[in-house]
FIKOLZA-1660 file (N, C-alpha, C; in steps of 0.1 Angstrom, whole numbers, plus 5000, padded with zeros to 4 digits):
% residues 140
   i   px   py   pz ch aa at
   1 5008 4988 5000  A  M  N
   1 5000 5000 5000  A  M CA
   1 5009 5012 5000  A  M  C
   2 5005 5022 4992  A  E  N
   2 5013 5035 4991  A  E CA
   2 5012 5042 5005  A  E  C
   3 5024 5048 5008  A  N  N
   3 5024 5056 5020  A  N CA
   3 5015 5069 5018  A  N  C
   4 5006 5070 5028  A  A  N
   4 4997 5081 5027  A  A CA
   4 4998 5092 5038  A  A  C
   5 5010 5092 5044  A  H  N
   5 5013 5101 5055  A  H CA
   5 5013 5116 5050  A  H  C
   6 5018 5118 5038  A  A  N
   6 5019 5132 5033  A  A CA
   6 5005 5138 5031  A  A  C
   7 5004 5151 5034  A  P  N
   7 4991 5157 5031  A  P CA
   7 4986 5155 5017  A  P  C
   8 4973 5153 5015  A  Y  N
   8 4967 5151 5002  A  Y CA
   8 4959 5164 5000  A  Y  C
   9 4959 5168 4987  A  E  N
   9 4952 5181 4984  A  E CA
   9 4942 5178 4973  A  E  C
  10 4930 5183 4975  A  L  N
  10 4919 5182 4966  A  L CA
  10 4914 5196 4962  A  L  C
  11 4914 5199 4949  A  S  N
  11 4909 5212 4944  A  S CA
  11 4894 5212 4943  A  S  C
  12 4888 5222 4948  A  L  N
  12 4873 5224 4947  A  L CA
  12 4870 5237 4942  A  L  C
  13 4857 5239 4938  A  D  N
  13 4852 5252 4934  A  D CA
  13 4841 5256 4943  A  D  C
  14 4840 5269 4945  A  V  N
  14 4828 5274 4952  A  V CA
  14 4817 5275 4941  A  V  C
  15 4806 5268 4944  A  L  N
  15 4794 5267 4935  A  L CA
  15 4784 5278 4939  A  L  C
  16 4776 5282 4930  A  P  N
  16 4766 5292 4933  A  P CA
  16 4757 5288 4945  A  P  C
  17 4753 5275 4946  A  E  N
  17 4745 5270 4957  A  E CA
  17 4752 5269 4970  A  E  C
  18 4765 5272 4970  A  D  N
  18 4773 5272 4983  A  D CA
  18 4772 5285 4990  A  D  C
  19 4767 5295 4983  A  I  N
  19 4767 5309 4989  A  I CA
  19 4754 5311 4997  A  I  C
  20 4755 5317 5009  A  D  N
  20 4743 5319 5017  A  D CA
  20 4739 5334 5016  A  D  C
  21 4730 5337 5025  A  Q  N
  21 4724 5351 5025  A  Q CA
  21 4734 5362 5029  A  Q  C
  22 4745 5358 5034  A  L  N
  22 4756 5367 5038  A  L CA
  22 4766 5369 5027  A  L  C
  23 4764 5362 5015  A  N  N
  23 4772 5363 5003  A  N CA
  23 4786 5357 5005  A  N  C
  24 4786 5346 5013  A  H  N
  24 4799 5338 5015  A  H CA
  24 4794 5324 5016  A  H  C
  25 4804 5315 5015  A  V  N
  25 4801 5301 5016  A  V CA
  25 4795 5297 5029  A  V  C
  26 4784 5290 5029  A  N  N
  26 4778 5286 5041  A  N CA
  26 4787 5276 5049  A  N  C
  27 4786 5277 5062  A  N  N
  27 4794 5268 5071  A  N CA
  27 4792 5253 5068  A  N  C
  28 4781 5249 5064  A  V  N
  28 4778 5235 5062  A  V CA
  28 4786 5230 5050  A  V  C
  29 4789 5239 5040  A  V  N
  29 4797 5235 5029  A  V CA
  29 4811 5231 5033  A  V  C
  30 4817 5238 5042  A  Y  N
  30 4830 5234 5047  A  Y CA
  30 4830 5220 5052  A  Y  C
  31 4820 5216 5059  A  L  N
  31 4819 5202 5063  A  L CA
  31 4818 5192 5052  A  L  C
  32 4811 5196 5041  A  R  N
  32 4810 5187 5029  A  R CA
  32 4824 5186 5023  A  R  C
  33 4832 5197 5022  A  W  N
  33 4845 5197 5017  A  W CA
  33 4854 5188 5025  A  W  C
  34 4853 5189 5038  A  V  N
  34 4861 5180 5047  A  V CA
  34 4859 5165 5044  A  V  C
  35 4846 5162 5042  A  Q  N
  35 4843 5148 5039  A  Q CA
  35 4847 5144 5025  A  Q  C
  36 4846 5153 5015  A  E  N
  36 4850 5150 5001  A  E CA
  36 4865 5148 5001  A  E  C
  37 4873 5156 5008  A  A  N
  37 4887 5155 5009  A  A CA
  37 4891 5141 5015  A  A  C
  38 4885 5137 5026  A  A  N
  38 4888 5125 5032  A  A CA
  38 4885 5113 5023  A  A  C
  39 4874 5113 5016  A  I  N
  39 4870 5102 5007  A  I CA
  39 4880 5102 4995  A  I  C
  40 4883 5113 4990  A  A  N
  40 4893 5114 4979  A  A CA
  40 4906 5108 4983  A  A  C
  41 4911 5112 4995  A  H  N
  41 4924 5107 5000  A  H CA
  41 4924 5092 5001  A  H  C
  42 4914 5087 5007  A  W  N
  42 4912 5072 5009  A  W CA
  42 4912 5065 4996  A  W  C
  43 4904 5070 4987  A  T  N
  43 4902 5064 4974  A  T CA
  43 4915 5064 4966  A  T  C
  44 4923 5075 4967  A  A  N
  44 4935 5077 4959  A  A CA
  44 4947 5069 4965  A  A  C
  45 4947 5067 4978  A  K  N
  45 4959 5061 4984  A  K CA
  45 4957 5047 4990  A  K  C
  46 4945 5043 4993  A  A  N
  46 4943 5030 4999  A  A CA
  46 4943 5019 4988  A  A  C
  47 4947 5007 4992  A  S  N
  47 4947 4996 4982  A  S CA
  47 4932 4992 4979  A  S  C
  48 4930 4986 4968  A  R  N
  48 4917 4981 4965  A  R CA
  48 4912 4971 4976  A  R  C
  49 4921 4963 4981  A  E  N
  49 4917 4953 4991  A  E CA
  49 4913 4961 5004  A  E  C
  50 4920 4971 5008  A  A  N
  50 4916 4979 5020  A  A CA
  50 4902 4986 5017  A  A  C
  51 4900 4991 5006  A  Q  N
  51 4888 4998 5003  A  Q CA
  51 4876 4988 5003  A  Q  C
  52 4878 4976 4999  A  E  N
  52 4868 4966 4999  A  E CA
  52 4865 4960 5013  A  E  C
  53 4875 4961 5022  A  S  N
  53 4874 4954 5035  A  S CA
  53 4869 4963 5046  A  S  C
  54 4868 4976 5044  A  L  N
  54 4863 4985 5054  A  L CA
  54 4858 4998 5048  A  L  C
  55 4849 5005 5055  A  F  N
  55 4845 5018 5052  A  F CA
  55 4845 5026 5065  A  F  C
  56 4844 5039 5063  A  W  N
  56 4846 5048 5075  A  W CA
  56 4833 5056 5078  A  W  C
  57 4831 5058 5091  A  V  N
  57 4820 5067 5095  A  V CA
  57 4826 5078 5105  A  V  C
  58 4820 5089 5104  A  V  N
  58 4824 5100 5113  A  V CA
  58 4818 5098 5127  A  V  C
  59 4826 5100 5137  A  V  N
  59 4821 5100 5151  A  V CA
  59 4822 5114 5157  A  V  C
  60 4830 5123 5151  A  R  N
  60 4831 5136 5157  A  R CA
  60 4838 5146 5146  A  R  C
  61 4832 5158 5145  A  H  N
  61 4838 5169 5137  A  H CA
  61 4840 5181 5147  A  H  C
  62 4852 5187 5145  A  E  N
  62 4855 5200 5151  A  E CA
  62 4860 5209 5140  A  E  C
  63 4853 5221 5138  A  I  N
  63 4858 5230 5127  A  I CA
  63 4860 5244 5133  A  I  C
  64 4871 5250 5130  A  D  N
  64 4874 5264 5133  A  D CA
  64 4873 5272 5120  A  D  C
  65 4864 5281 5120  A  Y  N
  65 4863 5290 5108  A  Y CA
  65 4872 5302 5110  A  Y  C
  66 4880 5305 5100  A  K  N
  66 4890 5316 5102  A  K CA
  66 4886 5328 5093  A  K  C
  67 4883 5325 5080  A  R  N
  67 4880 5335 5071  A  R CA
  67 4869 5330 5061  A  R  C
  68 4861 5338 5055  A  P  N
  68 4851 5333 5046  A  P CA
  68 4856 5330 5032  A  P  C
  69 4850 5320 5026  A  A  N
  69 4852 5317 5012  A  A CA
  69 4841 5324 5005  A  A  C
  70 4845 5330 4993  A  L  N
  70 4836 5339 4986  A  L CA
  70 4833 5334 4972  A  L  C
  71 4822 5339 4966  A  P  N
  71 4819 5335 4952  A  P CA
  71 4832 5337 4943  A  P  C
  72 4834 5327 4935  A  G  N
  72 4846 5328 4926  A  G CA
  72 4859 5323 4931  A  G  C
  73 4859 5320 4944  A  D  N
  73 4872 5314 4950  A  D CA
  73 4874 5300 4945  A  D  C
  74 4886 5297 4943  A  G  N
  74 4890 5283 4942  A  G CA
  74 4894 5278 4956  A  G  C
  75 4892 5266 4959  A  I  N
  75 4895 5260 4972  A  I CA
  75 4904 5248 4971  A  I  C
  76 4913 5247 4981  A  I  N
  76 4921 5235 4983  A  I CA
  76 4917 5229 4996  A  I  C
  77 4913 5217 4996  A  A  N
  77 4911 5210 5009  A  A CA
  77 4924 5201 5011  A  A  C
  78 4931 5204 5021  A  R  N
  78 4944 5197 5024  A  R CA
  78 4942 5188 5036  A  R  C
  79 4944 5175 5035  A  T  N
  79 4941 5166 5046  A  T CA
  79 4952 5156 5048  A  T  C
  80 4952 5151 5061  A  W  N
  80 4962 5141 5064  A  W CA
  80 4956 5134 5077  A  W  C
  81 4961 5122 5079  A  V  N
  81 4957 5114 5091  A  V CA
  81 4967 5115 5102  A  V  C
  82 4963 5117 5114  A  G  N
  82 4971 5118 5125  A  G CA
  82 4971 5105 5133  A  G  C
  83 4971 5106 5146  A  P  N
  83 4972 5094 5155  A  P CA
  83 4959 5086 5153  A  P  C
  84 4961 5073 5156  A  A  N
  84 4949 5064 5155  A  A CA
  84 4949 5056 5168  A  A  C
  85 4937 5054 5173  A  S  N
  85 4935 5045 5185  A  S CA
  85 4930 5032 5180  A  S  C
  86 4925 5024 5189  A  Q  N
  86 4920 5011 5185  A  Q CA
  86 4908 5013 5176  A  Q  C
  87 4899 5023 5178  A  R  N
  87 4887 5024 5170  A  R CA
  87 4885 5037 5163  A  R  C
  88 4894 5046 5165  A  T  N
  88 4893 5059 5158  A  T CA
  88 4906 5064 5151  A  T  C
  89 4904 5070 5140  A  F  N
  89 4915 5076 5133  A  F CA
  89 4913 5091 5133  A  F  C
  90 4922 5099 5137  A  E  N
  90 4921 5114 5136  A  E CA
  90 4925 5119 5122  A  E  C
  91 4916 5126 5116  A  R  N
  91 4920 5132 5103  A  R CA
  91 4919 5147 5104  A  R  C
  92 4929 5154 5099  A  N  N
  92 4930 5168 5100  A  N CA
  92 4928 5174 5085  A  N  C
  93 4921 5185 5085  A  T  N
  93 4918 5191 5072  A  T CA
  93 4920 5206 5073  A  T  C
  94 4927 5212 5063  A  E  N
  94 4927 5226 5062  A  E CA
  94 4920 5230 5049  A  E  C
  95 4912 5240 5050  A  I  N
  95 4905 5246 5038  A  I CA
  95 4912 5259 5035  A  I  C
  96 4918 5259 5023  A  L  N
  96 4926 5270 5019  A  L CA
  96 4920 5277 5006  A  L  C
  97 4922 5290 5005  A  R  N
  97 4919 5297 4993  A  R CA
  97 4930 5294 4983  A  R  C
  98 4927 5289 4971  A  A  N
  98 4937 5284 4962  A  A CA
  98 4946 5295 4957  A  A  C
  99 4941 5307 4955  A  G  N
  99 4948 5318 4949  A  G CA
  99 4960 5322 4958  A  G  C
 100 4958 5323 4971  A  D  N
 100 4969 5327 4980  A  D CA
 100 4972 5318 4991  A  D  C
 101 4965 5307 4992  A  R  N
 101 4967 5296 5002  A  R CA
 101 4964 5301 5016  A  R  C
 102 4955 5311 5017  A  T  N
 102 4951 5316 5030  A  T CA
 102 4942 5306 5036  A  T  C
 103 4945 5304 5049  A  L  N
 103 4937 5294 5057  A  L CA
 103 4923 5300 5060  A  L  C
 104 4913 5292 5055  A  L  N
 104 4899 5296 5057  A  L CA
 104 4892 5289 5068  A  L  C
 105 4896 5276 5070  A  A  N
 105 4890 5268 5081  A  A CA
 105 4900 5257 5084  A  A  C
 106 4899 5251 5096  A  R  N
 106 4907 5240 5100  A  R CA
 106 4897 5230 5107  A  R  C
 107 4898 5217 5104  A  A  N
 107 4889 5208 5110  A  A CA
 107 4897 5196 5115  A  A  C
 108 4892 5190 5125  A  R  N
 108 4897 5177 5131  A  R CA
 108 4885 5168 5132  A  R  C
 109 4886 5156 5125  A  T  N
 109 4875 5147 5125  A  T CA
 109 4880 5133 5130  A  T  C
 110 4872 5127 5138  A  L  N
 110 4875 5113 5142  A  L CA
 110 4866 5104 5134  A  L  C
 111 4873 5094 5127  A  W  N
 111 4866 5084 5119  A  W CA
 111 4868 5071 5125  A  W  C
 112 4857 5063 5124  A  C  N
 112 4857 5049 5129  A  C CA
 112 4857 5039 5117  A  C  C
 113 4866 5030 5117  A  P  N
 113 4866 5020 5106  A  P CA
 113 4855 5010 5108  A  P  C
 114 4847 5006 5098  A  M  N
 114 4836 4997 5099  A  M CA
 114 4837 4986 5089  A  M  C
 115 4832 4974 5093  A  D  N
 115 4832 4962 5085  A  D CA
 115 4820 4962 5076  A  D  C
 116 4822 4962 5063  A  P  N
 116 4810 4963 5054  A  P CA
 116 4801 4950 5055  A  P  C
 117 4806 4939 5060  A  R  N
 117 4798 4927 5061  A  R CA
 117 4789 4928 5073  A  R  C
 118 4794 4934 5084  A  T  N
 118 4786 4934 5096  A  T CA
 118 4780 4948 5099  A  T  C
 119 4786 4958 5093  A  G  N
 119 4781 4972 5097  A  G CA
 119 4786 4976 5110  A  G  C
 120 4795 4969 5116  A  R  N
 120 4800 4972 5130  A  R CA
 120 4815 4977 5129  A  R  C
 121 4819 4984 5140  A  P  N
 121 4833 4988 5140  A  P CA
 121 4842 4976 5139  A  P  C
 122 4854 4979 5133  A  T  N
 122 4864 4968 5131  A  T CA
 122 4878 4974 5133  A  T  C
 123 4887 4964 5134  A  H  N
 123 4901 4968 5134  A  H CA
 123 4906 4970 5120  A  H  C
 124 4916 4978 5118  A  V  N
 124 4922 4979 5105  A  V CA
 124 4935 4971 5104  A  V  C
 125 4939 4967 5092  A  S  N
 125 4951 4959 5090  A  S CA
 125 4963 4967 5094  A  S  C
 126 4974 4961 5097  A  D  N
 126 4986 4967 5100  A  D CA
 126 4991 4976 5088  A  D  C
 127 4988 4971 5076  A  A  N
 127 4992 4979 5064  A  A CA
 127 4984 4992 5063  A  A  C
 128 4972 4992 5066  A  V  N
 128 4964 5005 5066  A  V CA
 128 4969 5014 5077  A  V  C
 129 4971 5008 5089  A  R  N
 129 4975 5016 5100  A  R CA
 129 4989 5023 5097  A  R  C
 130 4998 5015 5091  A  A  N
 130 5011 5020 5088  A  A CA
 130 5011 5030 5077  A  A  C
 131 5002 5029 5067  A  A  N
 131 5002 5038 5056  A  A CA
 131 4995 5051 5060  A  A  C
 132 4985 5051 5068  A  F  N
 132 4977 5063 5070  A  F CA
 132 4979 5070 5084  A  F  C
 133 4982 5063 5094  A  S  N
 133 4982 5070 5107  A  S CA
 133 4997 5072 5111  A  S  C
 134 4998 5082 5121  A  V  N
 134 5011 5084 5127  A  V CA
 134 5010 5081 5141  A  V  C
 135 5021 5078 5147  A  E  N
 135 5021 5076 5162  A  E CA
 135 5019 5089 5169  A  E  C
 136 5012 5089 5180  A  P  N
 136 5009 5101 5187  A  P CA
 136 5021 5110 5190  A  P  C
 137 5032 5104 5193  A  D  N
 137 5045 5111 5196  A  D CA
 137 5051 5117 5183  A  D  C
 138 5048 5112 5172  A  A  N
 138 5054 5117 5159  A  A CA
 138 5049 5131 5156  A  A  C
 139 5038 5135 5161  A  E  N
 139 5033 5149 5158  A  E CA
 139 5038 5159 5168  A  E  C
 140 5044 5155 5179  A  N  N
 140 5049 5165 5189  A  N CA
 140 5063 5169 5186  A  N  C
% end
């Protein structure tokens, strides 16, 4: 399995339907971008076997909004996986304005691996753990 420790970047566009009555991207859209980046990263970097043997569900989102995204902005969702416990993997995401890479939002999400056969939480293989997660001390 390819090493997926390096941040993964997904380019996104601000769509007309993303804009709210305050004429900036609605907060809920940032959450969609966080999820789209996570899915794209997993799809791009995980082996086919890993993708067939588990899926992921969110157990917690934390988002800090720094600056608004505006109509016409290009967006970069930059994501990477941090420490993993027995049942959760921490995924970090930064939402950046593509033109100047200004930080617009930062998210921390806890994902739980699930077994597609049982629909219940499962353990991940050593290969997935090695490719995607970092040891808690590696971030300090």
